[in-house]
C-alpha positions as CSV (number, residue, x, y, z in Angstrom):
1,M,0.0,0.2,0.2
2,S,1.5,3.3,-1.0
3,T,2.4,5.8,1.7
4,P,0.2,9.1,1.5
5,A,3.3,10.7,0.1
6,R,3.8,8.5,-2.7
7,Q,-0.1,8.3,-3.7
8,A,-0.7,9.6,-7.0
9,L,-1.8,13.7,-7.7
10,D,-5.5,14.1,-8.2
11,R,-5.6,14.8,-11.9
12,Q,-8.2,18.1,-10.7
13,A,-6.1,19.4,-8.3
14,T,-3.3,20.1,-10.4
15,P,-5.0,23.7,-11.9
16,W,-4.7,24.8,-8.8
17,L,-0.7,24.3,-8.2
18,F,-0.3,26.0,-11.7
19,A,-2.5,28.9,-9.9
20,S,-0.8,29.1,-6.9
21,A,2.8,29.0,-9.2
22,L,1.3,31.8,-11.3
23,V,0.3,34.4,-8.6
24,T,3.7,33.8,-6.9
25,I,5.9,33.7,-9.8
26,A,4.1,37.0,-11.5
27,P,5.2,40.2,-9.9
28,H,8.9,39.1,-10.2
29,V,8.6,39.8,-13.7
30,L,9.2,43.5,-13.0
31,H,12.7,42.9,-11.5
32,Q,14.1,40.0,-13.2
33,A,16.0,39.6,-16.7
34,Y,13.6,39.6,-19.5
35,W,15.0,35.8,-20.6
36,L,14.5,34.6,-17.0
37,S,10.6,35.4,-17.4
38,A,10.4,34.2,-20.8
39,L,12.2,30.9,-19.6
40,A,9.7,30.1,-16.9
41,G,6.8,31.2,-18.8
42,L,7.9,29.1,-21.4
43,L,8.0,25.9,-18.6
44,M,5.0,26.9,-17.2
45,F,3.3,26.7,-20.7
46,W,4.4,23.3,-20.9
47,A,3.6,21.6,-18.0
48,I,0.0,23.2,-18.7
49,R,0.1,21.7,-22.1
50,L,1.1,18.3,-20.7
51,W,-1.6,18.4,-18.7
52,W,-4.2,19.4,-20.9
53,K,-3.2,16.6,-23.2
54,D,-2.8,14.0,-20.5
55,E,0.6,13.4,-21.7
56,R,3.8,11.9,-20.0
57,L,6.0,14.2,-18.0
58,P,9.4,14.6,-19.3
59,G,12.2,12.0,-17.6
60,R,14.5,12.7,-15.5
61,W,17.6,13.6,-17.9
62,V,15.3,16.3,-19.4
63,L,14.9,17.9,-16.1
64,F,18.5,17.3,-14.9
65,L,19.4,19.1,-18.5
66,L,16.7,22.1,-17.8
67,V,18.3,22.8,-14.1
68,I,22.1,23.1,-15.8
69,V,20.7,25.5,-18.5
70,G,18.8,27.5,-15.7
71,C,21.9,27.3,-13.4
72,S,24.3,28.5,-16.0
73,G,22.2,31.1,-17.5
74,I,21.6,32.6,-14.0
75,L,25.2,32.1,-13.0
76,I,25.8,34.3,-16.4
77,E,23.6,37.0,-15.9
78,F,24.6,37.5,-12.0
79,R,28.3,36.4,-11.6
80,S,27.2,34.1,-9.1
81,L,24.2,31.9,-7.9
82,F,24.2,33.5,-4.3
83,G,22.7,37.0,-3.1
84,R,19.4,38.3,-3.7
85,D,18.5,38.7,-7.4
86,A,20.2,35.3,-8.2
87,G,18.3,33.4,-5.3
88,V,15.4,34.5,-6.1
89,A,15.7,33.8,-10.1
90,M,16.7,30.2,-9.0
91,L,13.7,29.9,-6.8
92,V,11.3,31.1,-9.8
93,V,13.1,29.1,-12.1
94,F,12.8,25.8,-9.9
95,M,9.2,26.6,-9.2
96,A,8.5,26.2,-13.1
97,M,10.6,23.5,-13.3
98,K,8.5,21.2,-10.2
99,L,5.8,21.5,-12.6
100,L,6.8,19.3,-15.0
101,E,7.3,16.4,-12.4
102,L,4.2,16.3,-10.5
103,K,3.2,12.8,-10.1
104,S,2.5,12.6,-6.4
105,Q,0.9,14.1,-3.4
106,R,4.5,15.0,-2.3
107,D,5.3,17.0,-5.1
108,A,2.5,18.8,-5.0
109,V,3.5,19.6,-1.7
110,V,6.4,20.8,-2.4
111,V,5.1,23.4,-4.8
112,V,2.9,24.5,-2.3
113,V,5.9,25.3,0.1
114,L,8.0,26.9,-2.8
115,G,4.9,29.2,-3.4
116,Y,4.9,30.1,0.7
117,F,8.4,30.9,0.7
118,L,8.5,32.6,-2.8
119,L,5.4,35.4,-1.2
120,L,8.3,36.4,1.4
121,T,10.8,37.1,-1.4
122,H,8.5,39.7,-2.8
123,Y,9.1,42.3,0.1
124,F,12.9,42.1,-0.9
125,Y,11.8,44.9,-4.0
126,S,8.9,46.2,-2.8
127,Q,6.9,46.8,0.8
128,S,4.3,48.9,-0.9
129,I,0.4,48.5,-0.4
130,P,-0.6,47.2,-4.1
131,T,2.4,44.4,-2.7
132,G,0.7,43.8,0.3
133,L,-2.7,43.0,-0.9
134,W,-1.4,41.0,-3.9
135,L,0.5,38.6,-1.1
136,L,-2.2,38.5,0.9
137,F,-4.4,37.1,-2.6
138,A,-1.7,34.8,-3.2
139,L,-1.3,33.4,0.4
140,W,-5.3,32.9,0.3
141,L,-5.3,31.1,-2.8
142,V,-2.0,28.9,-2.1
143,T,-3.8,28.1,1.2
144,A,-6.7,26.7,-0.2
145,T,-4.7,25.1,-2.9
146,L,-3.2,23.1,-0.1
147,I,-6.9,22.7,1.3
148,R,-7.9,21.3,-2.2
149,L,-4.5,19.0,-2.0
150,H,-5.8,17.1,1.2
151,G,-9.7,17.3,0.9
152,G,-9.8,15.3,-2.4
153,P,-12.3,15.4,-5.3
154,A,-15.1,16.0,-2.5
155,S,-13.7,19.3,-1.8
156,T,-15.1,21.8,-4.2
157,T,-13.7,25.2,-5.4
158,R,-16.0,27.3,-3.2
159,A,-15.7,25.1,-0.4
160,S,-11.9,25.3,-0.3
161,L,-11.7,28.9,-0.7
162,R,-14.2,29.5,2.1
163,Y,-11.9,27.4,4.6
164,A,-8.7,29.4,3.5
165,A,-10.3,32.6,3.9
166,S,-11.9,31.3,7.3
167,L,-8.2,30.4,8.1
168,C,-6.4,33.4,7.1
169,L,-8.9,35.4,8.8
170,Q,-8.4,33.3,12.5
171,A,-4.7,34.2,11.9
172,I,-5.1,38.2,12.1
173,P,-5.3,38.6,15.4
174,F,-2.3,36.6,15.8
175,M,-0.5,38.6,13.1
176,L,-1.5,42.1,15.0
177,V,-0.2,40.6,18.7
178,L,3.1,39.5,17.1
179,Y,3.5,42.7,15.0
180,L,3.0,45.1,17.8
181,L,4.7,42.9,20.6
182,F,7.3,40.9,18.5
183,P,11.1,42.7,19.7
184,R,11.8,45.1,17.0
185,I,15.5,45.5,16.1
186,S,17.1,48.6,14.1
187,G,17.7,46.7,10.6
188,P,17.4,42.7,9.2
189,L,17.4,39.9,11.6
190,W,20.1,38.6,9.4
191,G,22.7,39.5,7.0
192,L,21.6,40.6,3.6
193,P,23.8,39.8,0.5
194,S,25.8,42.5,-0.7
195,D,22.9,42.7,-3.6
196,A,20.1,43.3,-1.6
197,H,20.1,47.1,-2.1
198,A,21.1,47.3,-6.0
199,G,18.9,49.3,-8.1
200,M,18.6,52.3,-5.5
201,T,18.1,55.6,-7.1
202,G,20.2,58.5,-5.5
203,L,22.5,61.1,-5.7
204,S,26.0,60.2,-6.8
205,D,28.9,60.9,-4.6
206,T,30.4,62.6,-8.2
207,M,29.0,65.2,-10.9
208,S,29.4,64.8,-14.4
209,P,27.5,66.3,-17.5
210,G,24.1,64.6,-17.5
211,S,24.2,62.5,-14.2
212,I,21.7,64.6,-12.8
213,S,19.8,65.2,-15.8
214,R,19.4,61.4,-15.8
215,L,18.0,61.0,-12.0
216,A,15.4,64.1,-12.8
217,Q,13.6,61.7,-14.9
218,S,12.4,59.6,-12.1
219,A,9.1,60.4,-10.3
220,D,10.7,58.3,-7.6
221,I,10.2,59.9,-4.0
222,A,13.6,60.9,-2.5
223,F,12.1,61.9,0.9
224,R,9.1,63.8,2.6
225,A,9.1,66.8,5.2
226,R,6.7,67.8,7.8
227,F,7.3,71.4,9.2
228,S,6.3,72.1,12.5
229,T,4.9,75.7,11.2
230,T,4.4,76.8,7.7
231,P,6.7,75.8,5.3
232,P,8.8,78.1,3.8
233,A,8.9,79.6,0.4
234,K,9.7,76.8,-2.4
235,Q,13.1,79.3,-3.7
236,K,14.4,79.0,-0.4
237,L,14.2,75.4,-0.1
238,Y,17.8,74.0,-0.9
239,W,18.1,70.6,0.5
240,R,22.1,70.1,0.8
241,G,24.0,66.6,0.0
242,P,27.5,65.8,-1.1
243,V,29.8,68.9,-1.8
244,M,32.5,68.6,-4.8
245,E,35.8,70.0,-4.6
246,Q,37.7,68.4,-7.1
247,F,38.2,68.5,-10.8
248,D,39.5,66.5,-13.4
249,G,38.2,68.6,-16.6
250,T,35.3,65.9,-16.6
251,T,33.8,65.2,-13.2
252,W,33.6,66.6,-9.8
253,R,34.4,64.7,-6.8
254,L,34.2,64.9,-3.0
255,H,37.5,66.0,-1.1
256,D,37.4,63.7,2.2
257,N,36.1,66.6,4.7
258,R,36.6,64.9,8.5
259,G,38.3,67.7,9.7
260,T,36.8,70.2,12.2
261,S,33.1,70.7,12.4
262,P,31.8,74.2,10.6
263,Q,31.7,77.2,11.5
264,L,28.0,78.3,11.5
265,E,26.4,81.8,12.2
266,T,22.8,81.7,12.2
267,L,20.9,85.2,11.3
268,S,17.3,83.9,11.7
269,A,14.9,81.4,13.9
270,P,15.3,78.1,12.8
271,F,12.6,75.9,10.9
272,R,12.0,72.5,12.6
273,Y,10.8,69.5,10.9
274,V,10.7,65.9,10.3
275,M,12.1,64.2,7.6
276,T,11.3,60.7,6.6
277,L,14.3,59.8,3.7
278,E,13.7,57.1,1.7
279,P,16.7,54.5,1.4
280,H,19.6,55.7,-1.4
281,N,22.2,53.4,-0.1
282,Q,24.3,56.5,0.8
283,R,26.1,58.0,4.1
284,W,24.1,61.6,3.3
285,I,20.9,62.7,4.8
286,L,20.0,65.8,2.7
287,A,19.4,68.2,5.5
288,L,17.7,71.5,4.6
289,D,20.7,74.3,4.3
290,A,21.7,74.8,6.7
291,P,21.2,72.4,10.0
292,V,21.2,73.9,13.1
293,Q,20.1,70.9,15.1
294,L,20.7,67.0,14.5
295,P,19.9,64.0,16.2
296,E,22.3,61.7,17.8
297,G,24.1,59.4,15.1
298,L,24.4,62.3,12.4
299,N,27.3,64.9,12.0
300,A,27.7,67.8,10.1
301,S,31.1,68.1,7.8
302,N,33.4,70.9,7.4
303,V,31.2,71.6,4.1
304,L,28.3,71.4,6.1
305,A,27.3,67.9,4.6
306,V,24.9,65.8,7.1
307,T,26.2,62.0,7.2
308,Q,25.8,59.3,9.3
309,R,28.2,56.1,9.6
310,L,26.0,53.7,7.9
311,P,24.8,54.1,4.0
312,V,20.9,54.4,4.4
313,T,19.5,51.3,3.3
314,E,16.0,51.5,5.1
315,R,13.4,54.3,5.2
316,R,14.6,56.6,8.2
317,R,12.6,59.2,10.2
318,Y,15.1,62.2,11.4
319,E,14.1,65.0,13.5
320,L,15.6,68.3,12.1
321,A,16.0,72.1,12.5
322,A,17.3,74.3,9.9
323,S,18.2,78.3,9.7
324,L,17.6,79.4,6.3
325,D,19.9,82.9,6.8
326,Y,23.1,82.1,8.1
327,R,26.9,82.8,7.8
328,F,29.0,79.8,7.1
329,N,33.2,79.5,7.5
330,V,33.6,83.4,7.6
331,D,37.6,82.2,8.9
332,E,38.2,79.2,6.5
333,D,40.8,77.1,6.4
334,P,43.6,78.9,3.8
335,R,44.3,74.9,2.4
336,A,40.6,74.6,1.9
337,L,40.4,78.0,-0.2
338,S,43.7,76.8,-2.3
339,R,41.7,73.2,-2.7
340,N,38.7,75.3,-4.2
341,L,41.1,77.5,-6.5
342,A,42.3,74.6,-8.3
343,L,42.1,73.4,-12.1
344,P,43.4,70.9,-14.0
345,P,45.8,72.2,-16.7
346,G,45.5,72.7,-20.2
347,V,41.9,72.3,-20.2
348,N,39.0,74.8,-21.5
349,P,41.2,77.6,-22.7
350,Q,38.4,79.6,-23.9
351,A,36.5,79.9,-20.5
352,R,39.8,80.5,-18.9
353,A,40.8,83.4,-20.8
354,L,36.9,84.7,-20.5
355,A,37.4,84.3,-16.4
356,E,40.6,86.6,-17.2
357,R,39.3,89.7,-18.7
358,W,36.4,89.6,-16.3
359,R,38.9,89.9,-13.7
360,N,41.2,92.2,-15.8
361,S,38.0,94.6,-16.3
362,D,36.8,94.5,-12.4
363,H,38.3,92.6,-9.7
364,R,35.7,92.3,-7.3
365,P,34.0,89.2,-6.9
366,S,30.6,90.3,-7.0
367,A,31.1,92.1,-10.2
368,I,33.0,88.7,-11.5
369,I,29.6,86.7,-9.9
370,G,27.6,89.3,-11.3
371,Q,29.3,88.5,-15.1
372,A,28.6,85.1,-14.8
373,Q,24.9,85.3,-14.2
374,A,24.3,87.8,-16.8
375,L,26.0,85.6,-19.8
376,F,23.8,82.4,-18.5
377,A,20.9,84.7,-18.5
378,A,21.4,86.1,-22.0
379,E,21.3,83.2,-24.3
380,F,21.3,79.9,-22.9
381,T,18.8,76.9,-22.4
382,Y,17.5,75.1,-19.8
383,T,16.9,71.4,-20.9
384,L,17.0,68.0,-20.0
385,Q,18.5,66.9,-23.4
386,P,21.5,68.8,-24.0
387,P,24.0,67.4,-26.7
388,L,27.0,65.3,-25.7
389,L,30.4,67.4,-24.7
390,G,33.7,66.3,-25.8
391,Q,37.3,66.9,-23.7
392,N,37.1,70.5,-23.4
393,G,33.4,69.8,-22.3
394,I,33.0,73.5,-20.5
395,D,34.6,75.5,-23.2
396,E,31.8,73.8,-25.9
397,F,29.0,74.2,-23.4
398,L,29.6,78.4,-22.9
399,F,30.8,78.9,-26.7
400,K,28.4,76.3,-28.8
401,T,26.1,74.1,-27.6
402,R,24.5,76.6,-24.5
403,R,21.6,74.2,-23.7
404,G,21.8,72.0,-20.5
405,F,20.8,71.3,-17.1
406,C,21.5,72.4,-13.8
407,E,25.1,70.7,-13.6
408,H,26.3,72.0,-16.4
409,Y,25.3,75.4,-15.4
410,A,27.0,74.7,-11.8
411,G,30.0,73.1,-13.0
412,A,30.4,75.8,-15.5
413,F,29.8,78.5,-13.3
414,V,32.5,77.5,-10.8
415,F,35.1,76.8,-13.2
416,L,34.8,80.3,-14.2
417,M,35.0,81.7,-10.7
418,R,38.2,79.5,-9.9
419,A,39.7,80.6,-13.2
420,A,39.1,84.5,-11.8
421,G,40.4,83.8,-8.4
422,I,37.4,83.1,-6.5
423,P,37.2,80.2,-4.2
424,A,34.0,78.1,-5.6
425,R,32.8,74.9,-5.1
426,V,29.6,72.7,-6.6
427,V,27.1,71.3,-4.3
428,S,24.7,68.6,-5.5
429,G,20.9,68.1,-3.4
430,Y,17.6,68.8,-4.3
431,Q,16.0,71.9,-4.4
432,G,11.9,73.0,-3.6
433,G,9.5,70.0,-2.8
434,E,5.8,70.0,-3.7
435,F,3.0,70.7,-0.7
436,N,0.3,68.0,-0.2
437,P,-2.5,69.5,1.6
438,L,-3.9,66.0,2.4
439,D,-1.4,65.3,4.9
440,G,1.2,68.1,5.4
441,Y,3.9,66.8,4.3
442,L,6.1,68.3,1.7
443,V,7.2,65.5,-1.1
444,I,10.4,66.2,-2.7
445,R,11.3,63.3,-5.7
446,Q,14.2,62.6,-7.8
447,S,13.2,64.8,-10.2
448,D,14.2,67.8,-8.1
449,A,17.8,66.8,-7.8
450,H,19.7,69.7,-8.4
451,A,23.3,71.6,-8.3
452,W,24.2,74.8,-7.4
453,A,27.6,76.6,-6.5
454,E,29.2,78.2,-3.2
455,V,31.6,81.2,-3.5
456,W,33.7,82.4,-0.7
457,L,33.5,86.1,-0.2
458,E,36.0,87.9,1.8
459,G,33.7,88.8,5.1
460,Q,30.9,86.8,4.4
461,G,32.1,83.3,4.2
462,W,30.6,80.5,2.1
463,V,27.9,82.3,-0.2
464,R,25.3,80.2,-2.2
465,V,24.8,81.2,-5.7
466,D,22.8,79.3,-8.4
467,P,23.4,80.0,-12.1
468,T,20.6,78.1,-12.7
469,A,18.3,80.7,-11.4
470,S,19.8,83.1,-14.1
471,V,18.4,80.8,-16.9
472,S,15.6,79.7,-15.7
473,P,13.8,81.1,-12.7
474,T,10.9,79.5,-12.7
475,R,12.6,76.2,-11.8
476,I,13.7,78.0,-8.8
477,E,10.2,79.5,-7.8
478,T,7.6,76.9,-9.0
479,G,9.5,73.5,-10.0
480,I,11.1,71.8,-12.8
481,A,7.3,70.7,-14.6
482,D,6.8,74.6,-15.0
483,A,10.3,75.2,-16.3
484,L,10.8,72.7,-18.9
485,P,8.2,72.6,-22.1
486,F,6.2,69.6,-22.5
487,G,7.7,66.8,-24.5
488,E,10.8,67.1,-22.3
489,P,11.7,63.6,-20.8
490,L,10.3,64.2,-17.3
491,P,8.1,61.6,-16.0
492,A,4.4,62.0,-16.5
493,L,3.9,61.6,-12.8
494,V,5.1,65.1,-13.1
495,Q,4.7,66.3,-16.3
496,W,1.1,65.9,-15.9
497,R,-0.3,69.0,-14.2
498,A,-4.2,68.6,-14.0
499,D,-6.3,69.7,-11.3
500,W,-7.8,65.8,-11.4
501,L,-4.7,64.2,-11.6
502,R,-3.0,65.9,-9.3
503,T,-5.7,65.6,-6.5
504,L,-5.9,62.1,-7.5
505,R,-1.9,61.7,-7.1
506,Y,-2.4,63.6,-3.8
507,R,-4.6,61.0,-2.0
508,W,-2.7,58.1,-3.2
509,E,0.5,59.3,-1.8
510,A,-1.1,60.4,1.7
511,V,-2.3,56.9,1.8
512,N,1.1,55.4,0.7
513,N,2.5,57.9,3.7
514,A,0.2,56.8,6.3
515,W,1.3,53.2,5.8
516,N,5.2,54.1,5.5
517,Q,4.7,56.2,8.5
518,H,2.9,53.8,10.7
519,I,2.8,50.1,9.2
520,L,6.2,50.1,7.9
521,G,7.8,53.0,10.2
522,Y,6.9,50.8,13.5
523,D,10.4,51.1,14.7
524,P,11.7,50.0,18.4
525,Q,11.3,53.5,19.3
526,R,7.3,53.8,18.4
527,Q,7.1,50.1,20.0
528,R,8.4,51.4,23.3
529,E,6.2,54.4,22.9
530,L,3.0,52.2,22.4
531,L,3.8,49.9,25.3
532,S,4.6,52.9,27.6
533,R,1.0,53.9,27.0
534,L,-0.2,50.4,27.7
535,G,1.6,50.7,30.9
536,L,4.9,48.8,30.6
537,P,7.4,52.0,30.3
538,E,10.5,50.0,30.9
539,T,10.5,46.8,28.3
540,D,13.9,44.6,27.3
541,W,13.3,41.4,25.1
542,R,12.1,39.6,28.0
543,S,9.6,41.0,29.1
544,L,8.5,41.5,25.4
545,A,8.4,37.9,25.0
546,T,6.8,37.4,28.3
547,V,4.0,39.6,27.2
548,L,3.8,37.9,23.9
549,G,3.7,34.3,25.5
550,I,0.8,35.5,27.6
551,A,-1.3,37.4,24.6
552,C,-0.5,34.3,22.3
553,S,-1.9,32.1,24.9
554,L,-4.9,33.9,25.5
555,L,-5.4,34.3,21.8
556,V,-5.3,30.0,21.7
557,A,-8.0,29.8,24.6
558,A,-10.2,32.1,23.1
559,M,-10.1,30.6,19.6
560,T,-10.5,26.9,21.1
561,A,-13.2,28.3,23.1
562,W,-15.0,29.4,20.3
563,T,-14.2,26.4,18.2
564,L,-16.3,24.5,21.1
565,Y,-18.8,26.6,21.3
566,Q,-19.3,26.5,17.2
567,R,-19.3,22.5,17.8
568,P,-22.9,20.9,17.6
569,A,-24.2,19.1,20.2
570,I,-24.7,15.9,19.9
571,D,-27.9,13.8,20.2
572,P,-28.5,12.4,23.6
573,A,-29.5,9.0,21.8
574,R,-26.3,9.4,19.8
575,R,-24.5,10.0,23.3
576,L,-26.0,6.6,25.0
577,W,-25.2,4.5,21.6
578,L,-21.7,5.3,21.7
579,T,-21.6,4.7,24.9
580,A,-22.8,1.0,24.4
581,L,-20.2,0.8,21.5
582,R,-17.6,1.6,24.2
583,Q,-19.2,-1.3,26.5
584,L,-18.9,-3.3,23.4
585,A,-15.4,-2.8,22.8
586,R,-14.1,-3.6,26.4
587,R,-15.5,-7.2,25.7
588,Q,-13.6,-7.8,22.7
589,V,-16.5,-7.0,20.1
590,D,-15.4,-4.9,16.9
591,C,-17.5,-2.3,16.0
592,A,-17.3,1.3,14.6
593,P,-19.5,4.4,15.1
594,W,-20.8,4.5,11.3
595,E,-21.7,1.1,11.5
596,T,-25.8,0.1,11.6
597,P,-27.0,-0.3,14.8
598,M,-28.7,-3.9,13.0
599,A,-24.6,-5.0,11.7
600,V,-23.3,-4.3,15.3
601,A,-26.1,-6.6,16.4
602,Q,-25.1,-9.5,13.8
603,R,-21.8,-9.1,15.1
604,V,-22.3,-9.4,19.1
605,R,-24.4,-12.3,17.9
606,E,-21.3,-14.2,16.0
607,Q,-18.5,-12.8,18.7
608,R,-20.7,-13.1,22.4
609,P,-23.8,-14.7,22.2
610,E,-24.5,-14.3,25.6
611,L,-24.8,-10.5,24.8
612,A,-27.3,-10.8,22.1
613,E,-30.7,-10.5,23.6
614,T,-29.5,-7.5,26.1
615,F,-27.5,-5.7,23.2
616,Q,-30.7,-6.5,20.9
617,N,-32.7,-4.6,23.3
618,V,-30.1,-1.8,23.5
619,V,-30.7,-1.2,19.4
620,D,-34.9,-1.5,19.6
621,A,-34.4,1.2,22.4
622,Y,-32.0,3.5,20.7
623,L,-34.3,3.1,16.9
624,Q,-36.9,4.0,19.1
625,A,-35.6,6.9,20.9
626,R,-33.8,8.1,17.6
627,Y,-36.3,8.6,15.4
628,G,-39.1,8.6,17.8
629,K,-38.4,11.8,19.6
630,S,-39.7,10.9,22.8
631,N,-38.5,11.4,26.4
632,N,-40.1,7.3,27.4
633,N,-38.3,6.2,24.4
634,L,-35.2,8.2,25.7
635,N,-35.7,7.0,29.3
636,A,-36.1,3.3,27.6
637,L,-32.5,3.5,25.9
638,R,-30.9,4.9,29.4
639,E,-32.0,1.6,31.2
640,A,-31.1,-0.6,28.4
641,V,-27.5,0.7,28.1
642,A,-27.5,0.3,32.4
643,R,-28.2,-3.1,31.7
644,L,-25.6,-3.8,29.2
645,R,-23.1,-2.3,32.0
646,E,-23.9,-5.0,34.4
């Protein structure tokens, strides 16, 4: 006799397995290489066709060859068989391959277990509301598939889905208790592979022509900010990122600025705000310029760039304060000034000559800065589609193409200032933002990425100069969507400005923000605040484990009580009949509860003739009590069972 694991798979249960594999694999199409998705789809189509035609499944050698091909392709694609992307790709391909060897109940259970495991992998890529809703649906379907496998052909589709929904609903209280009380830690429970944060978008630590314009074509949210008072005007919102002081003729790079703290003198009352920063896998925090109050763990370098020790690989909240009017490093280190005057030899001779003429005509820094701003305001165009530049890119930009994005203007301006003897550097970050009136948050997107310049002036320190404002004042005052004509490669979410679309976007982003703040943002600090409100101000993992155990025990007890309450009551006549059967079992008479009374009576006559007459009285009384529905009949049955016990 075959074991349950080796039992042949019910043919009518196979479509359930196909559906479960499809719903768990499908979302990974958004993240995988096209050939991997095509391979998984082809294998699934092959398995469905074999089932439909009732044809023989492929042999072991064919499956072995498919495994070799799949693993080789993954190794070539990812240069490894380990890591997030390679590991998920292998699970997807193996799930599709497993459908080609569905022969027994055990194979079907393996598919279901793989489906449950694949559900977890989707959170490596997205933790959004649509992802959560899809995974709830997939969980329901995979659970219904498991029920259908063990229920057999008698289990209908409706019954399986209803039972699965009931199990999922019963799990919700346990899910909530575990979510609220399970000890929270900062970061994941296990070490993530090296590619776990691949694909995160954000500012780079270098800047060259085209780097920020490519980033500006993304509508992804970089961070959100909520001010304790009315937010400042949009043209004053400069979110400071990497400060670049080294130039090799093409690319601007960071300088190691781990020296003394910045000398900052605030000239206005600070604005306080809470920032929710999306993960970008870099160390900078993009604080509002200029930061005057930082939480523990953040530091401001001597160029006023705020960083933390480790890269930002998960969504984080920071409470900050910034003063928009300030004086910064009035007494700058001579070595820093010398560094910010350096230019690579021999590049961009025309720009050098132009800066020299400005300096000879009027050597005052304010006059030279004014000359540069007037140059940009005259015949230059602000665009996301500038032409490519050659070796002397700044000369070509200033004297030939005159079309560029913010990195072109900031880089060219700083080059001209240095050539004219004025210390200058490039600052990258974000500028502006869009206020969402529904939740009160200012939303800063990747399309708000920006670059500007800082010049050092005697007696004033480092002063911000934004050359893009000379070319396109609208970019600074109202945003990039109004500064560029329709047709530029801006994301549709930013470019389409119809009122109804904007309102719809506000609502959706407010819902997403609430999800991020209150669900995904439930960190150790918020857990401590919740437990403090519940009367547990001082908690460690031991006390949390105790509370969690007590809560789960109470839930189990409540669920058990509810189940017992829902269980149908046994008919009194039936209960007495079961008592009589137990008496027969003690006398070594083989009987079962589902046998008919007459069949049991016949077996008693054969195996224990001395009990035949007494048990026949029990049978007659039971039939009268069960179907006669009379209290006298029930009393007669009770007396007959009592005589059987004697």
